[in-house]
C-alpha positions as CSV (number, residue, x, y, z in Angstrom):
1,M,0.0,0.0,0.0
2,D,1.1,3.5,-0.8
3,R,2.8,5.0,2.3
4,E,0.6,8.1,2.4
5,L,-2.6,6.1,2.1
6,L,-1.4,3.8,4.9
7,D,-0.6,6.7,7.1
8,W,-4.1,8.1,6.6
9,C,-5.6,4.7,7.4
10,R,-3.6,4.8,10.7
11,R,-4.6,8.4,11.5
12,L,-8.3,7.9,11.0
13,I,-8.4,4.7,13.1
14,G,-6.5,6.6,15.8
15,C,-8.9,9.5,15.9
16,R,-11.8,8.7,18.2
17,S,-15.3,9.1,16.8
18,V,-17.5,6.8,18.9
19,T,-21.0,7.7,17.9
20,T,-21.9,9.2,21.3
21,E,-18.8,11.3,21.4
22,G,-19.1,13.1,18.0
23,T,-17.3,13.4,14.7
24,R,-16.2,17.1,14.8
25,E,-12.5,16.2,15.5
26,I,-12.2,13.6,12.8
27,A,-14.1,15.6,10.2
28,K,-11.9,18.7,10.9
29,L,-8.8,16.6,10.6
30,C,-10.0,15.4,7.2
31,I,-10.8,19.0,6.0
32,D,-7.6,20.6,7.3
33,E,-5.0,18.0,6.6
34,L,-6.4,15.8,3.8
35,L,-8.7,17.8,1.6
36,A,-7.5,21.4,2.0
37,P,-3.9,20.7,1.0
38,A,-5.3,19.1,-2.2
39,G,-7.3,22.2,-3.0
40,I,-10.7,20.7,-2.1
41,E,-12.9,23.1,-0.1
42,A,-15.2,21.4,2.4
43,S,-17.5,22.6,5.1
44,L,-18.8,21.3,8.4
45,I,-22.5,21.4,9.2
46,S,-23.4,21.1,12.8
47,S,-26.3,18.9,13.8
48,N,-29.5,20.8,14.4
49,S,-30.6,18.1,16.9
50,E,-27.4,17.0,18.7
51,G,-25.2,20.1,18.7
52,D,-21.7,21.1,17.5
53,R,-19.9,17.9,18.5
54,Q,-21.8,16.1,15.7
55,V,-21.1,17.3,12.2
56,N,-21.6,16.4,8.6
57,L,-18.8,17.1,6.2
58,I,-19.6,18.1,2.6
59,A,-17.3,19.0,-0.2
60,K,-18.5,19.7,-3.8
61,V,-16.2,19.3,-6.7
62,A,-17.4,20.5,-10.1
63,G,-17.2,18.0,-13.0
64,K,-16.5,18.4,-16.7
65,D,-20.1,17.8,-17.7
66,S,-22.8,19.2,-15.5
67,S,-25.5,17.8,-17.7
68,L,-24.8,14.3,-16.4
69,A,-26.4,13.0,-13.2
70,P,-24.1,14.0,-10.3
71,I,-22.4,11.6,-7.9
72,V,-22.7,11.5,-4.1
73,L,-19.9,9.7,-2.3
74,N,-21.2,9.1,1.2
75,T,-19.4,7.5,4.2
76,H,-20.1,7.7,7.9
77,L,-17.2,8.5,10.3
78,D,-18.7,7.4,13.6
79,T,-18.2,4.0,15.1
80,V,-19.8,1.8,17.7
81,P,-18.2,1.7,21.2
82,P,-15.1,-0.5,21.2
83,G,-16.2,-2.7,24.1
84,D,-13.7,-4.4,26.4
85,P,-10.2,-3.4,25.1
86,A,-8.8,-6.7,26.4
87,L,-10.8,-8.5,23.7
88,W,-8.9,-6.6,21.0
89,T,-6.1,-9.2,21.0
90,E,-5.0,-8.6,17.4
91,A,-4.6,-4.9,18.2
92,N,-2.6,-5.4,21.4
93,G,-5.5,-4.2,23.5
94,D,-5.8,-0.8,21.8
95,P,-8.7,-0.6,19.3
96,F,-7.6,2.9,18.3
97,K,-4.1,1.9,17.2
98,A,-4.0,0.4,13.8
99,T,-2.2,-2.9,13.7
100,I,-1.1,-4.5,10.4
101,K,-0.6,-8.2,10.0
102,D,-0.1,-9.5,6.5
103,D,-3.1,-8.2,4.4
104,R,-5.2,-7.1,7.4
105,I,-5.4,-3.8,9.1
106,Y,-7.0,-4.0,12.6
107,G,-8.7,-1.2,14.5
108,L,-12.1,0.2,15.3
109,G,-13.7,1.7,12.2
110,A,-11.2,-0.1,9.9
111,A,-14.1,-1.8,8.0
112,D,-17.0,0.3,9.3
113,T,-16.2,2.7,7.6
114,K,-13.3,5.0,8.0
115,L,-11.1,3.4,5.4
116,D,-13.8,3.7,2.8
117,F,-13.7,7.5,3.3
118,I,-10.0,7.5,2.8
119,A,-10.4,5.5,-0.4
120,K,-13.0,8.0,-1.7
121,A,-11.0,11.1,-0.7
122,T,-7.8,9.7,-2.2
123,A,-9.6,8.9,-5.5
124,L,-11.1,12.4,-5.7
125,I,-7.7,14.0,-5.0
126,D,-6.1,11.8,-7.6
127,V,-8.7,12.4,-10.3
128,R,-8.8,16.2,-9.6
129,C,-11.4,17.0,-12.3
130,P,-14.1,14.3,-12.4
131,R,-16.4,13.8,-15.3
132,R,-19.5,14.5,-13.2
133,D,-20.2,16.9,-10.4
134,V,-19.3,15.2,-7.1
135,W,-20.4,15.6,-3.5
136,L,-18.1,14.0,-1.0
137,V,-20.0,13.5,2.2
138,A,-19.0,12.2,5.6
139,T,-21.8,11.8,8.1
140,F,-22.2,11.5,11.8
141,G,-24.6,9.3,13.9
142,E,-25.0,6.4,11.5
143,E,-24.6,4.0,14.4
144,H,-27.4,5.5,16.4
145,G,-30.1,6.0,13.9
146,L,-28.6,7.3,10.7
147,V,-29.1,10.8,12.2
148,G,-26.6,12.7,10.1
149,A,-27.9,11.3,6.8
150,K,-31.5,12.1,7.9
151,E,-30.6,15.7,8.7
152,L,-28.7,16.0,5.4
153,A,-31.5,14.5,3.4
154,A,-34.0,16.8,5.1
155,S,-31.8,19.9,4.3
156,G,-32.2,19.5,0.6
157,L,-28.4,20.2,0.1
158,L,-27.9,17.0,-1.9
159,P,-29.2,17.0,-5.5
160,R,-32.2,14.9,-6.2
161,G,-31.5,12.3,-8.9
162,A,-27.9,12.0,-7.9
163,L,-26.2,8.6,-8.1
164,A,-25.3,7.9,-4.5
165,F,-22.6,5.4,-3.4
166,V,-23.0,4.7,0.3
167,G,-20.0,3.2,2.0
168,E,-20.3,0.0,4.0
169,P,-18.1,-3.0,3.9
170,S,-19.2,-5.3,1.1
171,M,-16.0,-6.9,-0.2
172,L,-16.5,-4.4,-3.1
173,E,-19.7,-6.1,-4.2
174,V,-22.4,-3.8,-5.3
175,V,-25.2,-4.0,-2.8
176,T,-28.6,-3.4,-4.5
177,A,-30.9,-4.0,-1.5
178,H,-30.8,-3.9,2.3
179,K,-33.1,-4.5,5.2
180,G,-35.0,-2.0,7.3
181,L,-34.6,-1.4,11.0
182,V,-37.0,-0.7,13.9
183,V,-35.6,0.0,17.4
184,F,-37.8,-0.3,20.5
185,Q,-37.5,0.2,24.2
186,L,-39.6,-1.8,26.6
187,E,-39.9,-0.7,30.2
188,L,-41.4,-3.2,32.7
189,R,-42.4,-1.6,35.9
190,F,-42.9,-3.5,39.1
191,E,-43.1,-3.2,42.9
192,P,-39.7,-4.3,44.3
193,V,-39.6,-7.0,46.9
194,A,-38.2,-5.5,50.1
195,L,-36.0,-7.8,52.3
196,P,-36.5,-7.8,56.1
197,S,-32.7,-7.4,56.4
198,P,-29.8,-6.8,54.0
199,A,-28.6,-9.9,52.2
200,A,-25.1,-10.8,50.9
201,A,-24.7,-10.2,47.2
202,R,-23.1,-12.3,44.5
203,R,-22.3,-11.1,41.0
204,A,-23.3,-13.5,38.2
205,I,-21.5,-12.8,34.9
206,F,-22.8,-14.2,31.6
207,V,-20.3,-14.0,28.7
208,G,-21.4,-14.1,25.1
209,R,-19.8,-13.2,21.8
210,S,-20.3,-9.8,20.1
211,A,-21.4,-9.5,16.5
212,H,-23.3,-7.0,14.3
213,S,-27.0,-7.2,15.2
214,S,-27.9,-7.7,11.5
215,T,-26.2,-11.1,11.7
216,P,-27.1,-12.2,15.3
217,E,-26.4,-15.9,14.4
218,L,-22.7,-15.0,14.3
219,G,-22.7,-14.0,18.0
220,K,-23.9,-15.3,21.3
221,N,-26.2,-13.0,23.1
222,A,-25.4,-12.8,26.8
223,I,-28.7,-11.0,27.6
224,I,-30.7,-13.9,26.3
225,A,-28.5,-16.4,28.2
226,A,-28.9,-14.5,31.4
227,V,-32.6,-14.1,31.3
228,D,-33.2,-17.7,30.3
229,A,-31.1,-18.9,33.2
230,V,-32.7,-16.8,35.9
231,A,-36.2,-17.2,34.7
232,G,-36.2,-20.7,36.2
233,V,-35.5,-19.4,39.7
234,P,-38.9,-19.6,41.4
235,Q,-38.5,-17.1,44.2
236,P,-37.3,-13.4,44.0
237,A,-33.5,-13.7,43.9
238,I,-32.3,-11.1,41.4
239,A,-31.4,-7.5,42.6
240,S,-30.3,-6.0,39.3
241,I,-29.4,-6.8,35.7
242,V,-27.1,-4.9,33.3
243,G,-26.0,-6.1,29.8
244,G,-24.9,-4.9,26.4
245,D,-23.6,-1.5,25.3
246,A,-25.4,-0.8,22.0
247,V,-28.7,-1.9,20.5
248,N,-27.0,-2.8,17.2
249,K,-24.5,-5.2,18.8
250,V,-25.0,-8.7,20.0
251,A,-24.5,-8.3,23.8
252,A,-21.2,-9.9,24.8
253,R,-21.7,-9.5,28.6
254,C,-24.6,-9.4,31.0
255,E,-24.1,-9.0,34.8
256,L,-26.6,-9.8,37.5
257,I,-26.5,-9.0,41.2
258,V,-28.1,-12.1,42.9
259,T,-28.7,-13.6,46.3
260,R,-26.9,-16.6,47.6
261,E,-30.1,-18.7,46.9
262,A,-29.9,-17.9,43.2
263,T,-26.3,-18.9,42.7
264,G,-26.9,-22.7,42.8
265,A,-29.4,-22.5,40.1
266,I,-27.3,-20.6,37.6
267,A,-23.7,-21.6,38.6
268,N,-23.4,-23.8,35.5
269,A,-24.4,-20.9,33.2
270,A,-22.5,-18.0,34.7
271,R,-19.3,-17.1,36.5
272,I,-20.1,-16.3,40.1
273,E,-18.1,-13.7,42.0
274,P,-18.5,-12.0,45.4
275,A,-20.0,-8.5,45.2
276,D,-18.9,-5.8,47.5
277,K,-22.5,-4.7,48.4
278,S,-25.6,-5.8,50.2
279,I,-29.0,-6.4,48.8
280,R,-32.0,-4.6,50.2
281,S,-34.7,-5.4,47.6
282,L,-35.3,-7.8,44.7
283,I,-36.9,-7.8,41.3
284,P,-40.1,-9.9,41.6
285,A,-39.9,-13.3,39.9
286,T,-42.9,-12.4,37.7
287,A,-41.0,-9.7,36.1
288,I,-38.1,-12.0,35.1
289,V,-40.5,-14.6,33.9
290,A,-42.4,-12.0,31.8
291,L,-39.1,-10.8,30.3
292,A,-38.1,-14.3,29.3
293,A,-41.5,-14.8,27.8
294,F,-41.3,-11.6,25.8
295,L,-37.9,-12.6,24.4
296,R,-39.4,-16.0,23.3
297,H,-42.4,-14.2,21.6
298,L,-40.0,-12.0,19.7
299,S,-37.9,-15.0,18.6
300,E,-41.0,-16.9,17.4
301,F,-42.3,-13.8,15.6
302,A,-39.1,-13.3,13.8
303,S,-38.7,-16.9,12.8
304,R,-42.2,-17.2,11.4
305,N,-42.5,-13.9,9.6
306,G,-40.7,-12.0,6.9
307,P,-41.5,-12.8,3.2
308,D,-39.1,-14.7,1.0
309,E,-36.9,-12.2,-0.8
310,P,-34.2,-12.6,-3.5
311,G,-30.8,-13.0,-2.0
312,Y,-31.9,-13.4,1.7
313,T,-31.8,-16.6,3.6
314,P,-34.8,-17.4,5.9
315,P,-35.6,-16.3,8.4
316,T,-35.5,-12.9,6.7
317,L,-36.7,-11.0,9.7
318,T,-34.0,-10.9,12.4
319,W,-34.1,-9.5,16.0
320,N,-31.6,-8.6,18.7
321,P,-31.9,-7.5,22.3
322,G,-29.0,-5.2,22.6
323,V,-29.1,-3.4,26.0
324,I,-30.8,-4.1,29.3
325,R,-30.7,-2.0,32.4
326,S,-32.6,-2.4,35.7
327,A,-33.5,0.4,38.2
328,A,-35.2,0.3,41.6
329,N,-38.6,-0.5,40.2
330,S,-38.2,-1.2,36.5
331,I,-36.3,-3.1,33.8
332,S,-35.5,-1.4,30.5
333,L,-34.8,-3.5,27.4
334,E,-33.6,-2.0,24.1
335,F,-34.1,-4.3,21.1
336,E,-34.4,-4.1,17.4
337,L,-35.9,-6.0,14.4
338,R,-34.7,-5.9,10.8
339,P,-37.3,-6.6,8.2
340,P,-36.5,-7.4,4.5
341,P,-37.2,-4.6,2.0
342,S,-40.7,-5.8,1.1
343,M,-42.0,-6.3,4.7
344,P,-43.9,-3.2,5.9
345,I,-42.6,-1.7,9.1
346,D,-46.2,-1.6,10.4
347,A,-46.2,-5.4,10.3
348,V,-43.1,-5.3,12.6
349,R,-44.9,-2.9,14.9
350,A,-48.0,-5.1,15.1
351,G,-45.9,-8.2,16.0
352,V,-44.1,-6.4,18.8
353,N,-47.3,-5.1,20.2
354,R,-48.7,-8.6,20.3
355,A,-45.7,-9.8,22.2
356,V,-46.2,-7.0,24.8
357,S,-49.9,-7.8,25.1
358,A,-49.1,-11.5,25.6
359,I,-47.0,-10.9,28.7
360,T,-49.0,-8.1,30.3
361,E,-52.2,-10.2,30.1
362,R,-50.5,-12.8,32.2
363,A,-48.8,-10.5,34.7
364,S,-51.3,-8.1,36.2
365,D,-48.8,-6.9,38.8
366,L,-46.5,-5.5,36.0
367,G,-46.8,-2.3,34.0
368,A,-45.4,-2.1,30.5
369,N,-44.5,0.8,28.3
370,L,-43.3,0.3,24.7
371,I,-41.5,3.1,22.9
372,E,-40.4,3.1,19.3
373,R,-37.0,4.8,19.2
374,R,-36.5,4.9,15.4
375,A,-37.6,3.2,12.2
376,N,-35.6,3.2,9.0
377,S,-36.8,1.8,5.7
378,G,-35.0,-0.8,3.7
379,F,-34.4,-0.3,0.0
380,R,-34.1,-2.1,-3.3
381,A,-32.5,-0.6,-6.4
382,P,-35.0,-0.7,-9.3
383,E,-34.4,-2.8,-12.4
384,G,-32.2,-0.9,-14.9
385,S,-30.7,1.4,-12.2
386,E,-28.2,3.8,-13.7
387,T,-26.3,3.7,-10.4
388,V,-25.9,-0.1,-10.6
389,K,-24.8,0.1,-14.3
390,L,-22.2,2.8,-13.5
391,A,-20.9,0.8,-10.5
392,E,-20.5,-2.3,-12.6
393,H,-18.7,-0.3,-15.4
394,A,-16.3,1.1,-12.8
395,M,-15.6,-2.3,-11.3
396,A,-14.7,-3.6,-14.8
397,E,-12.4,-0.5,-15.4
398,A,-10.7,-1.1,-12.0
399,G,-10.0,-4.7,-12.8
400,L,-12.4,-6.0,-10.1
401,P,-14.9,-8.8,-10.2
402,I,-18.4,-7.6,-11.0
403,K,-20.7,-8.9,-8.3
404,T,-24.0,-7.7,-6.8
405,A,-25.4,-8.7,-3.4
406,V,-27.9,-7.8,-0.8
407,K,-27.2,-6.7,2.8
408,T,-28.7,-7.8,6.0
409,G,-27.9,-4.5,7.7
410,C,-29.6,-1.2,7.4
411,T,-27.7,1.7,5.8
412,E,-28.0,5.4,4.9
413,A,-29.0,4.2,1.4
414,G,-32.7,3.9,2.5
415,I,-32.7,7.5,3.7
416,Y,-31.2,8.8,0.4
417,A,-33.6,6.7,-1.7
418,A,-36.5,8.2,0.1
419,A,-35.0,11.7,-0.6
420,G,-35.0,11.2,-4.3
421,L,-31.4,10.0,-4.8
422,H,-30.5,6.7,-6.5
423,P,-28.2,4.7,-4.2
424,V,-26.2,1.5,-4.0
425,V,-24.0,0.3,-1.1
426,V,-20.4,-0.6,-1.7
427,G,-17.2,-0.5,0.3
428,P,-14.0,-2.4,1.0
429,G,-13.6,-5.2,3.4
430,P,-15.7,-8.0,5.0
431,S,-18.8,-7.3,7.1
432,A,-20.2,-10.5,8.6
433,G,-18.5,-11.4,11.8
434,V,-16.1,-8.5,11.6
435,I,-17.9,-5.2,12.3
436,H,-19.2,-4.4,15.7
437,A,-16.9,-6.9,17.2
438,P,-13.4,-7.0,18.7
439,N,-10.6,-7.3,16.3
440,E,-12.5,-5.5,13.5
441,Y,-10.3,-5.4,10.4
442,N,-10.2,-4.5,6.8
443,L,-8.0,-5.9,4.0
444,I,-5.3,-3.7,2.6
445,S,-5.9,-5.2,-0.9
446,Q,-9.6,-4.2,-0.6
447,V,-8.8,-0.6,0.3
448,E,-6.4,-0.4,-2.6
449,G,-9.2,-1.9,-4.8
450,A,-11.6,0.7,-3.5
451,V,-9.3,3.5,-4.5
452,R,-9.1,2.1,-8.1
453,F,-12.9,1.6,-8.2
454,Y,-13.6,5.2,-7.0
455,R,-11.1,6.6,-9.5
456,A,-12.8,4.7,-12.3
457,L,-16.2,5.9,-11.1
458,L,-15.2,9.5,-11.1
459,A,-13.8,9.2,-14.6
460,S,-17.0,7.6,-15.9
C-alpha cells in the first residue's frame, strides 16, 4: 500500500469518533490536513438536533459535464463503542491503534467505515477533475439511527436524482438492497420485593460473543442467556441486571446481582463472584418470567414472519436484544428487528405489540411501556438502475470482479432513496463477523481496490 494512504488509514483509526462522542474532531482533521492541501474546499454542518460535536462534512467538486447525473460519495465516520479493550487481541488491547498483520489492518472503524472514506477522498484527490459533479459526504450518527444522513436529506443540500454510493463493507460487491430497522425500548415496571434485612450479594457474569446485530447468528447473546437462566429461579433472587452497550450489537456481557439462593441454580451458566455490596430489595420473579416470555415471543415472531426475498436466507426477519438495564422499580430493554425490504414496518410494529400484550395479560402486577425509538426503511434498487450500471462499469475498469449482493444490515441508502437519490451500497472489506466486534479489520488489498474503483467511477 502507498505510504501516504497507509498513514491516513492509521490516522483515522487513531482519531476517536465513537457515535456518542461526536465526529467534529475527525471531520476537521480530514478537512484541514487531507482535503484542503489538495485544493478541495469542504464545510462542516453542525447537527441541528445534537449540537456542535456532531457534524456532517460536505465537499463539492465541479465536474467536466454538469448535464450528467451528479455523484454523491457518502461514508459515515462514527463508530460503535469498542467494548472491552482486552478482547482486541490482534490490536494489542488498543482498538484505536491500527495494527497491520499481513493483508489485514485491525482497528475500530477499519471496516465500518473510516477506510472507505480514505479511499473515496484519495480517489477524488487523484482524479482532480471528475467527469460529473461530485459531492463528497462524511456523516455522523449512522450508528445511532442514521441521524446525520437524515438531517442531510431533510436539508435538501444534496441534488435529487444524484447517483449515491453509500460506503459500507461489502468486499467491493455492489449491494442493491438492504433491510430496514426498527428499534424499540420496553420498560417493565414492578413493585420491588423488600427484604427484612440486607442480604449478601453475588455477581453472576454471563459472557457471550459480540457481532453486528444484522447477523445475530454469528454472535452469542449474553442477555438472552442470562434471562433464560434466571427465569427458572422460582423465588425473587435477582437484585439487578445490566447487559450490552449498543442496541445494534449482540451483547457480549450481562451482569446480575443475585442472592446466595440464586447462585446454585445458575452456577453452570455463569461465573459467580463476590459482590462488595448488600441487597435490600429484589426484582419480583414475575418480572423476570415475563421478560423471558417476551424474548421468546420476539424470537418466534421473527422466525415465522418475513417474506421470502431474492438473496436473503430465511428467516429474513431478524431480531436482537442489545441493551438491558434495571432500576429500583423497572427493567428497560432496548431491542431491534430488521425486516427485509418488502416487509412493511407496520407489520413489525404489530408483531411487537402482540408480544407486549401476551406478557401483560398474564402478569397483572406489572406495568409495560413500549417506545419506538426509530424506524428506517429498507431499499431495493430498481431494475435498470443507472447507479448499478455505473458501478459495474467502474468495477470492470478497475479490474475488479463484477458482483452484486444484498445486505442484512440497514444503511443510509434507504434515507437517500426516500429523498430522491438513486443509491447503491459498496465498500472495502468484510462485514459479517467483523464489524461491531473486537478485532475488526479491513483488507489492505480491498482498500487499494476501492481506490481504483472510485477513480474509475469519477472518470466515468
